[in-house]
N, C-alpha and C positions, 0 to 999 in steps of 0.2 A: 504494500500500499504506499510506502515511502514515495517512490517514482510517481505514483498517481498523485497523491498529496502535493509533491513538487509540482506537477503539471497544473493543479487546480490552483496553486499560489501564482504562477507565470500568467495563467488566464484573469486572475483577480488583478494582477498588476497592469495587464494589457488593457482589459476592458471595463474594469471596475466590478465585475461579478462573474460567478461561475456556477455551474449545476455540479454538484458531487457524485462521483459514481457510488458512494456510499448511502445507503438509504436505512431509514428508520424501519424496523420490521413491523408489519402488519398489525401482530399481536400487541407490540408496545404502543403503536398509536392508538389502538382500541382502548387499551387501559388508561390511557391518558385522559382519552375522551370520557371515560367513565367516570373516573376521579374528579374531573372538571363539573361533570354533568350533575354528579350528587352534591358537590358544593354548592353550585350555582341554584340547584332546586331546593336546597335547604333556606333559600332566602327568598325565591320568587319561582314558583312552578311554571308560570307563565313564561314560555319562550321570547326572550327579547329579541328585536331584530339585529342588534348589535350587542355582543357580550365581550367585555374586557375582564381580563384577571391580571392584576400586577403582582410582582414577585412570587410566582407560584411554587418557588423553592421552598416557601415557608408552608406550603400546603403538604407537599408530599417529597420525600427525598429522591423519587423516581425523576422528576423535573429536574433536580440538581445533578444527578448523575449524566444527563444530556451534556452538562458543562464539563463534566469530567472525561469524556470520550476521548481515547487516544487520539484517533485521527484528526478530530477536529482541533484538539489542543497542539497537534503537529503542524496543521495548517497556520493556526493563531500565532505560534512561535515563529515560522517562516515567514510570515506575513510581515511581521513587525521588525525583521531585521533590515536595518537601513544599511544599503551597501556601503556607504562611507565610513560606518563604524565596525566593518569585519574585523578589523586588525585590533581593535580597542577592546580590552578585557573590562567590560561595564555592566552593572546591572540594570542600568537605565532601558535596557531592552525588554526587561521583564513586564507582564502584562496581568490583568485581573479581570474578572468577571464584572460586569457592570449591572445587568439585569436579565433576568428571563420572564416574559411576559406572554399572555395567551389572549388571542383575539380570534373571535369567530362571527361570522355573517350568516344569517339565518334567513334573511328576506333579500328580496332585489334592492340593489345598493348603487348610488351613483359612483361614477369613478373615483378614486382617491388622487387628490392633485400631487404633482410631482413634488419631492421634497428630500432632505438628506436627514439621515440619523445622526451623523456626527456634530462636532461643535464647528468645524470648519469646513468650507467648501474648497476642493482643492488642495487638502491637506498634505504636506509633503516635509518629512516622512509622514506616513499614514499614522492615524492615533486613534482608529476606531474599526472594527471589524464585526459584522453581524451576520447570524445565520438564521434563516427561516425554514421551518419544518412543517410540510403540509400534512396534518392529520387527517384530511381527505382527498379523495380524488379532486383534482383541480383541472377543468377543461375552460375553454373560452366562455360559456355562459355562466360559469361558477366565479369569474371575476379574478383571474390569475394576477398574480404579482408582476410587475414591470420595471424594467431597467433601460436606462438610457446608456448605450456602449459610449464608453470614453469620457463620461461626464464627471469622472473622479478625478480628472485633471482640470476641470474647470474652476477657474478661482471666482466664482459668484454663484449665488443661490439661484434656483431653478425659476426662469421667467418663462409664462404661458405663451408659446408661440405656434403656430399651425405646423410650421415645418420640423418640429421635434417629434422624433419616432422613437418610441418605446418599444423594447422586445418583450413579449408576453411570455412568461415562463409557466408552461402547462405540464402538468406532472401527475403520476399516481399517488396514492397515499403513501407517505413516508420519504418522499422527495425532499432533497435537502439544497437549500442554495445560499451562497455565500457573497457578501456583497461589501465593499469598503463605504466607510461611514460617511464618505463624499461622494458616494456615487447617488443621480438623481434618481429616484424610483417612486413608485404608487402603485395603484392596481386598476384594472381595467373594469368595466362596469359589470356589475353582476346582475342577470337577469332571471336567475330561478330561485327557487325557494328550498334548495338544498343546502345543507350545512356546509361551510368553508371554514374549518379552524385551522389555525396556525399558531405554532410556538417561536417566538422571536428571542434569539440570544444575542446578547452583545458583549463584548469584549472591549476594553481599552487598554491603551499604555498605564503602567502602574502609577504615573504621577498625574493623570487625569483622575480627578475624584469622582468617585461611584455617585450615581443618581441618588442611591439610597445605601447607608453605611451597612452593608451586607454583615460584617461581623458582630455588629450589634443590633441586628435586626432578626439573625437566625435564631430560631427555637434552640434552647438549651440542648434537648433531647438529640437535634439533629448535629450541633456542634461537638458533642461530646463522642459521636460516631466518625468524626472525620479524621482522615490521615494528615500527615503533615503536608504532603505534596498538595493535598485537596484544599486545605486552609491556604495554601500560598495562592492558588487558582483564584481563591474566593478575597483575596485582598486582605487577610489577617496579619500579613507582616507588612503592611503599607500603611499602619497607623502608629502613632507614637504611643508610648507607655503612659497610661493615665493615672494620676494619683497616687504615685510611687516614688518614695524618697531614694528606693535602692532597686537596681537592676539586676533581677537575678538571671541565672544562666539561660534559662527558658526566653526570657524576654532578649537576649542578646541574639537571637535568631531572627528578631524583627528586622526586616529590610530597612526600614527607616533608621534605626540604629546603626546597621551596618554602613549606610549611605552617609550619614552625617555624623554619627559619633558624637551627638550632642549631650549624652547623658553623663 
């Protein structure tokens, strides 16, 4: 898979997005949908036209495991390597998970306007990378995600123009796409009443603050089950030690301590 992942990163660098060869198994897709359906029904059994669930890793660790996937992390690591820094021994190329959200369209929906998920258009080096997982089959009537090839290099926000052509990504359940945080993207008009559920996973460089402070948001039960490498991916070592007069050996693993040596 290393060679396949390397090709995926080259596609990301070239056009700003790629469809991975790897797919999430149908059984896992159905299980994640079941968890979300049960949770949403506990609040409102009436099916909403649009459903949003933020920070789904707090709901069930099965969502968190998506961010720990070996191939996804290899792609993220390769993507954030800045070619000018290849000879430098630096921790600044480390990354962390920013968020995992769920969105589901259940009714006909207008097309989503082109936008970027990152903080900067045309960012160089790249600072954000996202993955979208289709939990349902997505054809043209089901409002597929669309990307504008090469837009990740444009140093301006999307402008509504007739000549801008976005590429629709059709795919079976379990399809995974990756795209730069600077890539212009949206979705086509949804014209049917079928479910179109996705999981959105976003990674950023370690020095980009998380939208939600994951180490402080995570349920204690899940935190206690995490391995050291998993904590690194979640950004546990990207925060300074709080309310401690003495730094113990465990805290010295904190990347903030290693980078700044301020304690």
